C-alpha positions in Angstrom: -10.3 -101.1 -14.6 -7.1 -102.9 -15.6 -5.7 -101.7 -19.1 -4.3 -103.9 -21.8 -0.8 -103.7 -22.6 0.6 -105.7 -25.3 4.5 -106.3 -25.6 6.2 -104.9 -28.3 6.7 -107.8 -31.1 10.1 -108.7 -31.9 9.5 -107.4 -35.7 8.9 -104.0 -33.8 11.9 -104.1 -31.9 14.2 -104.7 -35.0 12.4 -101.7 -37.1 12.9 -99.4 -33.6 16.5 -100.7 -33.9 17.5 -100.3 -37.5 15.3 -96.5 -37.2 17.9 -95.7 -34.4 20.9 -96.7 -36.1 19.8 -94.9 -39.7 19.4 -91.9 -37.7 22.6 -92.1 -35.8 24.0 -92.5 -39.5 22.6 -89.3 -40.9 23.6 -87.1 -37.5 27.4 -88.7 -38.4 27.1 -87.8 -41.7 26.1 -84.1 -41.2 28.7 -83.3 -38.7 30.9 -85.3 -41.2 29.7 -82.8 -44.1 30.1 -80.0 -41.9 33.4 -80.6 -40.9 34.4 -81.1 -44.3 32.8 -77.8 -45.6 34.5 -76.0 -42.7 38.1 -77.2 -43.8 37.4 -76.6 -47.1 36.2 -72.9 -46.6 38.8 -72.4 -44.5 41.4 -73.9 -46.9 39.8 -72.1 -49.5 40.5 -68.6 -47.6 44.2 -69.4 -47.5 44.5 -70.0 -51.0 42.7 -66.9 -52.0 44.9 -64.8 -50.0 48.0 -66.2 -51.7 46.2 -65.3 -55.1 48.6 -62.5 -57.0 45.4 -60.7 -57.5 45.1 -59.7 -53.9 48.6 -58.6 -53.6 49.8 -55.4 -52.3 53.1 -55.1 -54.6 53.9 -51.3 -54.3 53.4 -48.2 -52.4 51.3 -46.9 -55.4 48.5 -48.7 -54.2 48.4 -47.3 -51.1 45.9 -44.4 -51.5 46.1 -41.0 -48.9 43.4 -38.8 -48.0 42.7 -35.9 -45.8 47.0 -34.7 -46.0 47.8 -31.3 -46.8 50.9 -30.9 -44.9 52.6 -34.4 -45.1 53.5 -35.6 -48.5 51.4 -38.8 -49.4 54.6 -40.4 -50.2 56.3 -39.7 -46.5 53.0 -41.5 -45.4 52.9 -44.5 -47.6 57.1 -45.0 -46.6 55.7 -45.6 -42.9 53.0 -48.1 -43.8 54.3 -51.5 -42.2 54.5 -53.5 -45.2 57.1 -55.8 -46.8 55.9 -56.2 -50.4 54.4 -57.9 -52.1 52.1 -58.9 -49.1 48.7 -60.4 -49.2 45.8 -57.7 -49.0 43.7 -59.9 -46.6 46.4 -60.6 -44.4 47.2 -57.0 -43.6 45.8 -55.5 -40.0 44.3 -52.0 -40.5 44.3 -51.3 -37.1 47.8 -52.1 -36.3 48.6 -49.9 -39.4 46.5 -47.1 -38.0 48.5 -47.4 -34.4 51.5 -47.4 -36.4 51.0 -44.2 -38.3 49.7 -42.5 -35.2 53.0 -43.1 -33.5 55.6 -42.0 -36.3 53.6 -39.1 -37.9 51.7 -35.9 -36.4 48.3 -37.1 -37.2 45.2 -36.8 -34.6 43.2 -39.8 -36.5 43.8 -42.2 -39.2 41.5 -44.9 -40.6 42.4 -47.7 -42.8 40.5 -49.3 -45.2 41.2 -52.4 -47.5 39.9 -52.5 -51.1 39.7 -55.9 -53.0 38.5 -54.7 -56.6 41.0 -53.1 -57.5 43.7 -54.6 -54.4 44.7 -51.7 -52.7 44.6 -49.5 -49.1 43.1 -46.3 -48.4 44.4 -44.5 -45.3 42.4 -41.1 -44.4 44.1 -39.2 -41.9 43.2 -36.1 -40.0 46.3 -34.2 -39.2 47.8 -32.0 -36.4 48.1 -28.7 -38.0 51.6 -26.7 -36.1 50.3 -23.1 -35.3 53.2 -21.8 -32.9 57.3 -22.9 -32.5 57.9 -23.4 -28.5 61.3 -22.1 -27.3 62.9 -22.7 -23.7 64.6 -19.2 -24.3 65.2 -15.8 -26.5 68.7 -17.3 -27.1 66.8 -20.1 -29.0 65.6 -18.4 -31.9 68.8 -18.5 -33.6 68.2 -22.3 -34.0 65.5 -21.4 -36.4 67.6 -20.8 -39.9 66.5 -23.6 -42.1 70.1 -25.2 -42.2 69.9 -25.7 -38.2 66.6 -27.1 -38.3 67.6 -30.1 -40.8 69.8 -31.1 -37.7 68.5 -34.0 -35.7 70.2 -32.4 -32.3 68.7 -29.2 -32.9 65.2 -29.9 -34.1 65.0 -32.0 -30.8 65.1 -28.7 -29.0 62.5 -27.1 -30.9 58.7 -27.6 -30.6 55.7 -26.8 -32.2 52.2 -26.6 -30.9 48.7 -27.2 -32.4 45.9 -25.0 -31.6 44.7 -27.5 -28.9 48.0 -27.1 -26.9 49.3 -30.5 -28.0 53.1 -30.3 -28.5 54.6 -32.0 -31.7 58.2 -32.4 -31.9 59.8 -30.6 -34.8 61.7 -33.7 -35.7 58.8 -35.8 -36.5 58.2 -33.4 -39.5 61.9 -33.1 -40.6 61.6 -37.0 -40.4 59.4 -37.4 -43.4 60.1 -34.5 -45.4 62.9 -32.5 -46.2 61.9 -29.1 -45.2 58.9 -27.6 -43.7 57.7 -24.3 -42.9 57.4 -23.3 -39.8 54.8 -21.5 -38.3 55.5 -17.6 -38.1 54.4 -17.5 -34.1 56.7 -18.3 -31.5 56.1 -18.9 -27.7 58.9 -18.8 -25.2 59.2 -20.2 -21.8 58.2 -22.6 -19.5 55.0 -24.8 -21.1 53.3 -24.9 -17.5 52.8 -21.4 -17.6 50.5 -21.5 -20.7 49.5 -25.2 -21.5 46.2 -25.1 -20.0 45.0 -22.1 -21.4 46.5 -22.3 -24.8 42.9 -23.2 -26.6 41.6 -19.7 -25.7 44.7 -17.7 -25.7 45.5 -18.8 -29.6 42.1 -18.2 -30.4 42.2 -14.2 -29.3 45.5 -13.7 -30.9 44.5 -15.6 -34.0 41.2 -13.5 -34.4 43.3 -10.2 -33.7 43.7 -7.6 -36.4 46.9 -6.5 -35.1 49.6 -9.2 -36.0 51.0 -11.1 -33.3 54.6 -13.0 -34.0 55.6 -13.6 -30.3 54.4 -14.6 -27.0 56.8 -14.4 -24.1 56.1 -16.2 -21.0 59.8 -16.3 -19.4 58.4 -13.9 -16.4 54.8 -15.5 -15.3 54.5 -12.0 -13.8 54.4 -10.1 -17.1 53.1 -11.7 -20.6 55.1 -9.8 -23.3 53.8 -9.8 -27.2 55.6 -9.0 -30.0 53.2 -7.1 -32.7 53.4 -5.3 -35.3 53.0 -1.9 -33.2 56.1 -3.3 -31.3 56.3 -4.7 -27.5 53.1 -5.1 -25.3 53.6 -5.7 -21.5 50.4 -7.2 -20.1 50.9 -8.1 -16.9 50.4 -11.9 -16.0 48.1 -13.8 -18.1 44.5 -13.7 -16.8 41.0 -13.0 -17.4 41.2 -10.0 -18.9 43.3 -10.8 -21.8 40.6 -10.9 -24.4 39.8 -7.3 -23.5 43.8 -6.3 -23.6 43.5 -7.6 -27.5 40.6 -5.8 -28.1 42.3 -2.8 -26.9 45.1 -3.3 -29.0 42.8 -3.3 -32.1 41.9 -0.3 -30.8 45.1 1.1 -31.2 46.0 0.1 -34.7 46.6 3.9 -35.6 49.0 4.3 -33.4 51.5 5.4 -35.6 49.6 8.3 -36.8 50.3 9.7 -33.2 53.7 8.5 -32.0 56.2 7.8 -34.4 56.9 3.4 -33.6 61.0 3.8 -33.6 60.4 5.7 -30.2 58.0 3.7 -28.3 60.1 1.3 -25.6 57.0 -0.5 -25.0 53.3 -0.3 -24.7 51.6 -0.9 -21.0 48.3 -3.0 -21.3 48.7 -4.1 -17.8 45.2 -1.8 -17.2 43.3 -2.0 -20.6 41.0 0.8 -19.7 44.2 3.3 -19.6 47.0 2.0 -21.7 49.9 4.0 -21.6 53.5 4.0 -23.7 57.0 4.0 -22.5 58.9 5.7 -24.8 62.6 5.3 -25.5 65.6 8.0 -24.7 63.6 10.1 -22.4 62.0 7.5 -20.5 58.8 8.8 -20.4 55.5 7.7 -20.8 52.8 8.9 -23.2 49.1 8.6 -23.0 47.6 7.5 -26.2 44.6 9.1 -27.6 41.2 7.1 -27.0 40.7 5.0 -29.1 
């Protein structure tokens, strides 16, 4: 059975075309409105960034946190800002990267604050725990007057507790003077770099003060301590036991005059002996 289909009237066609034109006008108006809104927001943002209330005008608007070794003023001087500068145009990641390049810090976080306009820089410093020297003759370079020289500072390195080498000049460039660590490490860094973290942990726990580690001869690590010179042989697994034996010898001055001691041999921590000067003899210390 055939269906009855009626053709749209002329009026219906006119009304349909009018609806389509209205819909196109509405969509065009909406697109135009969205474009104007985005343009206005972008323009407003540019205008806001230029307002005086959002400017960093002076270094005092930079707050430094977490620093104990490096002066805040020195860190502020390293921030790459041309004053005055819009706070919203600053790039925290770029500032952080620049600071890590120029200062002895392991981590830095830079945050912007709008009220009041300021920057907060939170740093994690690298603390030097030892001085690195190539040989014993370089010890004479450690006078306060010498380390102020850029050429001298380039020859002296510092180590943090993780074995990261820190150029001394990085410190002397950002402050007039620096209190150097008392511990000295002499010799080729390849002889101790891999084991430095463990080695430093052991000597830092020792009740006997250790002031120097001499790695110039890989077959015989020599320590300078408050008990005198200590010969350990090659650094190895027994280092921890050697340090414990050294601790148990803390009463040695009651047995032997330290002036007569050439060195203490701890190659075998279970059987230490003392090499005396003058007679070239050796003394077996009392059992701890």
